[in-house]
MARZAKOL-914344 format. One record per residue (C-alpha): residue in three letters; y, z negated, x. Coordinates in pm, whole numbers. Layout:
BEGIN
[r "ALA", [Y, Z, X]]
...
END
This chain:
BEGIN
[r "MET", [-864, 1654, 2503]]
[r "ALA", [-586, 1521, 2723]]
[r "GLY", [-336, 1276, 2577]]
[r "ARG", [-382, 1040, 2285]]
[r "ASN", [-432, 1096, 1916]]
[r "PHE", [-115, 1049, 1711]]
[r "LEU", [-205, 881, 1385]]
[r "PHE", [23, 970, 1095]]
[r "VAL", [-203, 918, 797]]
[r "PRO", [-70, 652, 557]]
[r "GLY", [-353, 418, 646]]
[r "PRO", [-531, 319, 856]]
[r "THR", [-215, 272, 1059]]
[r "ASN", [-138, 214, 1424]]
[r "ILE", [-239, -127, 1556]]
[r "PRO", [-6, -314, 1796]]
[r "ASP", [-162, -377, 2136]]
[r "ARG", [-132, -754, 2101]]
[r "VAL", [-316, -741, 1768]]
[r "ASN", [-593, -530, 1923]]
[r "ARG", [-624, -782, 2207]]
[r "SER", [-644, -1072, 1962]]
[r "MET", [-959, -924, 1808]]
[r "MET", [-1144, -899, 2141]]
[r "ILE", [-1326, -1229, 2099]]
[r "SER", [-1673, -1369, 2141]]
[r "MET", [-1853, -1436, 1816]]
[r "GLU", [-1850, -1791, 1687]]
[r "ASP", [-2007, -1995, 1412]]
[r "HIS", [-1814, -1945, 1088]]
[r "ARG", [-1961, -2271, 958]]
[r "SER", [-1862, -2480, 1257]]
[r "PRO", [-1648, -2794, 1208]]
[r "ILE", [-1344, -2619, 1359]]
[r "PHE", [-1360, -2287, 1168]]
[r "PRO", [-1126, -2414, 892]]
[r "ARG", [-845, -2428, 1148]]
[r "LEU", [-847, -2047, 1165]]
[r "TYR", [-843, -1998, 787]]
[r "GLU", [-575, -2264, 737]]
[r "SER", [-355, -2103, 1004]]
[r "ILE", [-356, -1773, 811]]
[r "VAL", [-276, -1884, 456]]
[r "PRO", [91, -1985, 511]]
[r "GLY", [170, -1645, 665]]
[r "LEU", [7, -1464, 375]]
[r "LYS", [211, -1663, 125]]
[r "LYS", [530, -1569, 311]]
[r "LEU", [421, -1205, 307]]
[r "PHE", [372, -1211, -71]]
[r "ARG", [692, -1418, -108]]
[r "THR", [515, -1684, -310]]
[r "SER", [496, -2059, -322]]
[r "SER", [277, -2077, -633]]
[r "GLY", [32, -1789, -582]]
[r "THR", [-310, -1831, -421]]
[r "PRO", [-420, -1574, -160]]
[r "PHE", [-785, -1471, -134]]
[r "ILE", [-937, -1274, 155]]
[r "PHE", [-1243, -1061, 82]]
[r "PRO", [-1454, -859, 327]]
[r "SER", [-1373, -537, 142]]
[r "SER", [-1104, -274, 103]]
[r "GLY", [-818, -297, -144]]
[r "SER", [-1045, -128, -398]]
[r "GLY", [-1266, -436, -395]]
[r "CYS", [-966, -646, -492]]
[r "TRP", [-891, -408, -781]]
[r "GLU", [-1231, -514, -911]]
[r "ALA", [-1170, -882, -838]]
[r "ALA", [-842, -869, -1031]]
[r "ILE", [-991, -732, -1352]]
[r "ALA", [-1331, -905, -1334]]
[r "ASN", [-1188, -1257, -1308]]
[r "THR", [-939, -1227, -1594]]
[r "LEU", [-1063, -977, -1855]]
[r "SER", [-1355, -924, -2094]]
[r "PRO", [-1535, -609, -2216]]
[r "GLY", [-1325, -434, -2480]]
[r "ASP", [-994, -586, -2363]]
[r "THR", [-700, -347, -2366]]
[r "VAL", [-494, -269, -2056]]
[r "LEU", [-189, -46, -2016]]
[r "ALA", [-181, 184, -1714]]
[r "SER", [-20, 505, -1592]]
[r "ARG", [-176, 782, -1387]]
[r "PHE", [53, 966, -1143]]
[r "GLY", [-159, 1000, -831]]
[r "GLN", [-508, 959, -692]]
[r "PHE", [-502, 582, -651]]
[r "SER", [-348, 497, -988]]
[r "HIS", [-616, 731, -1128]]
[r "LEU", [-900, 550, -951]]
[r "TRP", [-790, 207, -1075]]
[r "ILE", [-788, 341, -1432]]
[r "GLU", [-1137, 482, -1385]]
[r "MET", [-1259, 146, -1254]]
[r "CYS", [-1122, -26, -1565]]
[r "LYS", [-1308, 221, -1787]]
[r "ASN", [-1630, 171, -1591]]
[r "HIS", [-1602, -202, -1662]]
[r "GLY", [-1581, -140, -2035]]
[r "LEU", [-1208, -197, -2076]]
[r "ASP", [-1002, -6, -2331]]
[r "VAL", [-730, 167, -2130]]
[r "ILE", [-406, 294, -2281]]
[r "GLU", [-352, 576, -2030]]
[r "LEU", [-20, 743, -1971]]
[r "ASP", [-60, 1069, -1782]]
[r "CYS", [257, 1126, -1582]]
[r "GLU", [370, 1414, -1366]]
[r "TRP", [253, 1369, -1010]]
[r "GLY", [566, 1299, -810]]
[r "THR", [690, 1041, -1060]]
[r "GLY", [595, 675, -1094]]
[r "VAL", [546, 404, -1354]]
[r "PRO", [723, 522, -1675]]
[r "LEU", [928, 216, -1770]]
[r "GLU", [1064, 356, -2098]]
[r "GLU", [716, 441, -2224]]
[r "TYR", [583, 102, -2114]]
[r "SER", [873, -59, -2301]]
[r "GLU", [801, 130, -2624]]
[r "ILE", [429, 52, -2616]]
[r "LEU", [475, -317, -2537]]
[r "ALA", [745, -360, -2801]]
[r "LYS", [510, -221, -3068]]
[r "ASP", [221, -445, -2959]]
[r "SER", [319, -738, -3181]]
[r "SER", [-40, -866, -3193]]
[r "HIS", [-51, -877, -2811]]
[r "LYS", [-365, -669, -2796]]
[r "ILE", [-270, -553, -2446]]
[r "LYS", [-401, -813, -2202]]
[r "ALA", [-282, -664, -1873]]
[r "VAL", [-35, -407, -1742]]
[r "LEU", [-129, -217, -1426]]
[r "ALA", [125, -76, -1183]]
[r "CYS", [72, 103, -851]]
[r "GLN", [375, 6, -642]]
[r "ASN", [332, 281, -384]]
[r "GLU", [124, 586, -476]]
[r "THR", [10, 701, -135]]
[r "ALA", [-117, 1038, -256]]
[r "THR", [228, 1158, -362]]
[r "GLY", [472, 944, -161]]
[r "VAL", [607, 769, -472]]
[r "THR", [729, 409, -505]]
[r "SER", [760, 249, -850]]
[r "ASP", [995, -22, -973]]
[r "ILE", [784, -337, -1011]]
[r "ALA", [1086, -554, -1092]]
[r "GLY", [1150, -304, -1372]]
[r "VAL", [797, -350, -1506]]
[r "ARG", [851, -726, -1516]]
[r "LYS", [1180, -676, -1703]]
[r "VAL", [1007, -456, -1960]]
[r "LEU", [746, -728, -2019]]
[r "ASP", [1012, -998, -2048]]
[r "ASP", [1232, -791, -2280]]
[r "ALA", [933, -741, -2512]]
[r "ASN", [846, -1111, -2482]]
[r "HIS", [494, -994, -2406]]
[r "PRO", [238, -1228, -2242]]
[r "ALA", [27, -955, -2076]]
[r "LEU", [-74, -1012, -1716]]
[r "LEU", [102, -800, -1451]]
[r "PHE", [-138, -646, -1196]]
[r "VAL", [13, -465, -896]]
[r "ASP", [-151, -243, -637]]
[r "SER", [65, -296, -328]]
[r "VAL", [-188, -167, -75]]
[r "SER", [49, 77, 97]]
[r "ALA", [367, -120, 23]]
[r "LEU", [317, -488, 110]]
[r "GLY", [470, -574, 444]]
[r "SER", [669, -249, 445]]
[r "VAL", [847, -225, 108]]
[r "ASP", [1012, -513, -80]]
[r "PHE", [765, -713, -288]]
[r "ARG", [831, -1048, -459]]
[r "PHE", [531, -1215, -618]]
[r "ASP", [714, -1517, -761]]
[r "ASP", [1046, -1352, -854]]
[r "TRP", [869, -1069, -1039]]
[r "LYS", [612, -1304, -1194]]
[r "VAL", [320, -1096, -1074]]
[r "ASP", [-24, -1223, -1173]]
[r "MET", [-246, -1021, -938]]
[r "CYS", [-133, -837, -627]]
[r "VAL", [-384, -627, -436]]
[r "THR", [-349, -518, -74]]
[r "GLY", [-561, -427, 226]]
[r "SER", [-557, -494, 599]]
[r "GLN", [-520, -132, 717]]
[r "LYS", [-163, -52, 607]]
[r "GLY", [147, -268, 658]]
[r "LEU", [-64, -545, 808]]
[r "MET", [-148, -313, 1101]]
[r "LEU", [-519, -397, 1121]]
[r "PRO", [-843, -202, 1094]]
[r "ALA", [-978, -153, 744]]
[r "GLY", [-1212, -427, 626]]
[r "LEU", [-1010, -698, 452]]
[r "GLY", [-912, -688, 87]]
[r "ILE", [-642, -940, 12]]
[r "LEU", [-556, -1062, -337]]
[r "CYS", [-277, -1297, -444]]
[r "VAL", [-335, -1466, -780]]
[r "SER", [-97, -1654, -1010]]
[r "GLU", [-183, -1986, -1174]]
[r "LYS", [-179, -1809, -1511]]
[r "ALA", [-441, -1561, -1393]]
[r "LEU", [-655, -1829, -1228]]
[r "ASP", [-671, -2019, -1557]]
[r "LEU", [-846, -1721, -1720]]
[r "ARG", [-1157, -1742, -1498]]
[r "SER", [-1359, -1944, -1747]]
[r "SER", [-1286, -1712, -2040]]
[r "ALA", [-1319, -1379, -1855]]
[r "GLY", [-1631, -1203, -1979]]
[r "LEU", [-1669, -925, -1723]]
[r "LYS", [-1967, -972, -1493]]
[r "ARG", [-1892, -1068, -1136]]
[r "ASP", [-2065, -1219, -838]]
[r "TYR", [-1942, -1102, -497]]
[r "PHE", [-1583, -1101, -627]]
[r "ASP", [-1611, -1429, -818]]
[r "LEU", [-1297, -1631, -752]]
[r "ASP", [-1476, -1955, -843]]
[r "GLN", [-1707, -1911, -546]]
[r "MET", [-1412, -1834, -321]]
[r "LEU", [-1209, -2131, -444]]
[r "ASN", [-1497, -2372, -393]]
[r "ALA", [-1557, -2257, -36]]
[r "ASN", [-1189, -2205, 56]]
[r "SER", [-1103, -2558, -55]]
[r "THR", [-1276, -2685, 260]]
[r "GLY", [-1169, -2394, 479]]
[r "TYR", [-1487, -2189, 453]]
[r "PHE", [-1616, -1876, 275]]
[r "PRO", [-1912, -1819, 43]]
[r "TYR", [-2039, -1543, 272]]
[r "THR", [-1986, -1426, 628]]
[r "PRO", [-1617, -1354, 697]]
[r "ALA", [-1502, -1067, 919]]
[r "LEU", [-1421, -1295, 1209]]
[r "PRO", [-1245, -1055, 1450]]
[r "LEU", [-1027, -930, 1165]]
[r "PHE", [-928, -1288, 1085]]
[r "TYR", [-800, -1333, 1441]]
[r "GLY", [-625, -998, 1410]]
[r "LEU", [-468, -1104, 1080]]
[r "LYS", [-343, -1426, 1235]]
[r "GLU", [-173, -1230, 1514]]
[r "ALA", [-39, -959, 1280]]
[r "LEU", [126, -1225, 1066]]
[r "LYS", [290, -1361, 1382]]
[r "VAL", [422, -1011, 1459]]
[r "ILE", [566, -988, 1108]]
[r "GLU", [719, -1336, 1131]]
[r "GLU", [885, -1256, 1464]]
[r "GLU", [1051, -936, 1342]]
[r "GLY", [1129, -1084, 1002]]
[r "LEU", [1011, -937, 673]]
[r "ASP", [1358, -823, 564]]
[r "ASN", [1407, -651, 900]]
[r "ILE", [1069, -479, 866]]
[r "ILE", [1160, -349, 521]]
[r "ALA", [1494, -222, 658]]
[r "ARG", [1314, -54, 951]]
[r "HIS", [1078, 129, 717]]
[r "HIS", [1367, 256, 507]]
[r "TYR", [1557, 370, 817]]
[r "LEU", [1256, 558, 954]]
[r "ALA", [1178, 711, 614]]
[r "GLU", [1535, 837, 579]]
[r "GLY", [1492, 1017, 911]]
[r "ALA", [1166, 1173, 794]]
[r "ARG", [1332, 1289, 473]]
[r "ALA", [1620, 1436, 672]]
[r "ALA", [1363, 1639, 867]]
[r "VAL", [1215, 1773, 543]]
[r "PHE", [1539, 1850, 361]]
[r "ASN", [1795, 1924, 632]]
[r "GLY", [1562, 2055, 901]]
[r "TRP", [1282, 2245, 733]]
[r "GLY", [1446, 2318, 398]]
[r "LEU", [1135, 2201, 212]]
[r "LYS", [1083, 1964, -82]]
[r "LEU", [903, 1636, -134]]
[r "CYS", [632, 1575, -389]]
[r "ALA", [846, 1285, -517]]
[r "LYS", [1071, 1435, -783]]
[r "GLU", [1379, 1213, -754]]
[r "PRO", [1533, 976, -497]]
[r "LYS", [1437, 675, -711]]
[r "TRP", [1073, 760, -644]]
[r "TYR", [1101, 816, -266]]
[r "SER", [852, 610, -67]]
[r "ASP", [952, 439, 256]]
[r "THR", [594, 436, 386]]
[r "VAL", [474, 793, 335]]
[r "THR", [648, 1129, 304]]
[r "ALA", [452, 1394, 109]]
[r "VAL", [586, 1737, 204]]
[r "MET", [538, 2025, -41]]
[r "LEU", [452, 2358, 121]]
[r "PRO", [567, 2706, 16]]
[r "GLU", [352, 2896, -231]]
[r "GLY", [55, 3058, -59]]
[r "VAL", [42, 2813, 233]]
[r "ASN", [-274, 2603, 248]]
[r "GLY", [-194, 2243, 340]]
[r "ALA", [-552, 2185, 456]]
[r "GLU", [-503, 2449, 726]]
[r "ILE", [-178, 2289, 843]]
[r "ILE", [-353, 1953, 872]]
[r "SER", [-663, 2091, 1045]]
[r "HIS", [-457, 2291, 1295]]
[r "ALA", [-230, 1995, 1372]]
[r "PHE", [-537, 1790, 1460]]
[r "LYS", [-731, 2053, 1654]]
[r "ARG", [-437, 2197, 1848]]
[r "TYR", [-197, 1902, 1888]]
[r "ASN", [-419, 1596, 1827]]
[r "VAL", [-192, 1483, 1542]]
[r "SER", [-352, 1333, 1231]]
[r "LEU", [-161, 1409, 911]]
[r "GLY", [-252, 1296, 560]]
[r "ALA", [-416, 1546, 328]]
[r "GLY", [-323, 1634, -28]]
[r "LEU", [-561, 1469, -275]]
[r "SER", [-695, 1585, -611]]
[r "LYS", [-420, 1768, -807]]
[r "VAL", [-209, 1823, -494]]
[r "ALA", [-494, 1917, -260]]
[r "GLY", [-388, 2209, -41]]
[r "LYS", [-31, 2197, -169]]
[r "LEU", [116, 1941, 71]]
[r "PHE", [67, 1732, 380]]
[r "ARG", [163, 1369, 425]]
[r "ILE", [332, 1190, 713]]
[r "GLY", [257, 818, 712]]
[r "HIS", [528, 605, 872]]
[r "LEU", [430, 247, 803]]
[r "GLY", [334, -39, 1025]]
[r "ASP", [395, -41, 1400]]
[r "MET", [636, 250, 1451]]
[r "ASN", [980, 343, 1586]]
[r "GLU", [1194, 659, 1592]]
[r "VAL", [1042, 818, 1903]]
[r "HIS", [692, 756, 1771]]
[r "LEU", [776, 920, 1437]]
[r "CYS", [927, 1219, 1621]]
[r "ALA", [574, 1297, 1742]]
[r "GLY", [451, 1328, 1385]]
[r "ILE", [747, 1541, 1280]]
[r "SER", [714, 1774, 1579]]
[r "GLY", [335, 1801, 1541]]
[r "ALA", [369, 1894, 1174]]
[r "GLU", [645, 2141, 1255]]
[r "MET", [448, 2318, 1530]]
[r "SER", [146, 2345, 1302]]
[r "MET", [359, 2496, 1025]]
[r "LEU", [508, 2746, 1267]]
[r "ASP", [163, 2842, 1398]]
[r "ASN", [54, 2900, 1039]]
[r "GLY", [345, 3124, 947]]
[r "VAL", [569, 2876, 764]]
[r "LYS", [928, 2989, 817]]
[r "VAL", [1101, 2686, 962]]
[r "GLU", [1343, 2679, 1253]]
[r "PRO", [1175, 2552, 1573]]
[r "GLY", [1303, 2205, 1660]]
[r "SER", [1485, 2166, 1329]]
[r "GLY", [1283, 1871, 1199]]
[r "VAL", [1330, 1646, 1498]]
[r "ALA", [1695, 1754, 1525]]
[r "ALA", [1766, 1651, 1166]]
[r "ALA", [1576, 1321, 1194]]
[r "THR", [1740, 1219, 1521]]
[r "GLU", [2083, 1313, 1389]]
[r "PHE", [2033, 1067, 1105]]
[r "TRP", [1901, 792, 1333]]
[r "ARG", [2173, 835, 1594]]
[r "LYS", [2452, 828, 1335]]
[r "ASN", [2324, 518, 1156]]
[r "SER", [2288, 166, 1293]]
[r "PRO", [1925, 74, 1358]]
[r "PRO", [1778, -244, 1209]]
[r "PRO", [1706, -529, 1455]]
[r "GLY", [1335, -448, 1482]]
[r "LEU", [1413, -124, 1666]]
[r "LEU", [1616, -290, 1942]]
[r "VAL", [1455, -421, 2261]]
[r "ARG", [1540, -789, 2298]]
END
C-alpha cells in the first residue's frame, strides 16, 4: 500500500527519527567496564521525568504490567488488604493481578467513563482506624476509556484520613504527557512503560519507588524473583543489571530523555493538552458525538475515546480505517468493545499529524454510514488550534 501507516493507538506511539537512529547500534558487552556510563547517564533524566529527588527508578526488561507485579510483590504479603477501583480494562487487570497474588482487594466498581472515586476512597479510609488497608491503587490515565484521575486528590484523601497506606500509581499512559509529581504527591510506587510518553518501542517497564516502599522489602511476604528489587539494587549500585538489559532500548531511552529535556516537561504537558482540546473539538463541535469520559474533569489529554451511535460497530470503523486508509485507531476493550474507537495523541505529535487521525476516523465513519458532515472534524480541530496560542513545543526554532 502506498504511503505510510498513521499510528493513532494510545501506545505504542510514534518514535522520533532521532530516537530510532539512536537505537541502531552494534551489540556490546553489558558487563564491560564502561557499561555503567550508559546506565548512570539515564537515571538523572528519569528522576526529572518522575519529578523526584528521593525516589529510586528501576528499569525492567518488561512491560508496565511487569512493574505492577514488582510494586505489589516487593511491599505486600499474602492476605494484605488493598483498596482499588475498577473503571476500565487496565484498572481491572491490576485488581485481578492483586487477587492472583493472594491479596484481599476492596474493589469499587465504577461506571466506565469515570475515574478514581475520591469520596468513596475517603469514606473507606476514614473508617479504617486499624489501618488494615496497606496500599491504595490508582490508575492515573485509563487508556481504555480516555479518563484521567486526580492523583493529587488521592494523596489528599490519604492525608486527611491520616492513613499510612502506600500509594501505588499506574502512570503508563500519562507519564511524560500529563502532569505527575512523585515527591509532591508522596507517591510510593509509580509504574510506567517505554512505549507511551517516552516514545520508544515496548520492552521496558519502569518503576519509581519511595524510600518508605523500599524499606518494606524485607517484610514483604509475596514470592518474587525476576522482579526482586534487592537483586536490582545490588546490581544497579555498580551500574549493572542482574540479567541481560535491553541494550538498544537503553540507548533509545537516553535519547528520548534528551528530547523531553529539550522541549521541557511543562511544555510537553501543555502541548498534549492543546492537542487534546483540538481532538475534543472535532468530536463535539465537528461530529456531534460524545466521549466515553462522562465529565470534563475526567477528560484525558493522551487519548480520546469516541462513543459511536447505537447500532454502529466500532470494530468495523477501526478495521475499515486500517484497510482503506492505513490509519490505526484504538479499539474498544471489554465493556466498551464495539461501542467506541480511540484516537491516541501522545508522544511525538503536532497538529498536522493529529489531523491525519481525525480525518482517517471521519472518512471511515462516513464509509460506514455514520452521519457526520464531511470535513467537520478537521475544521473544528483546526479552528481551535488557530484561535489559541500554541505551546513552545509546536513552534519551529
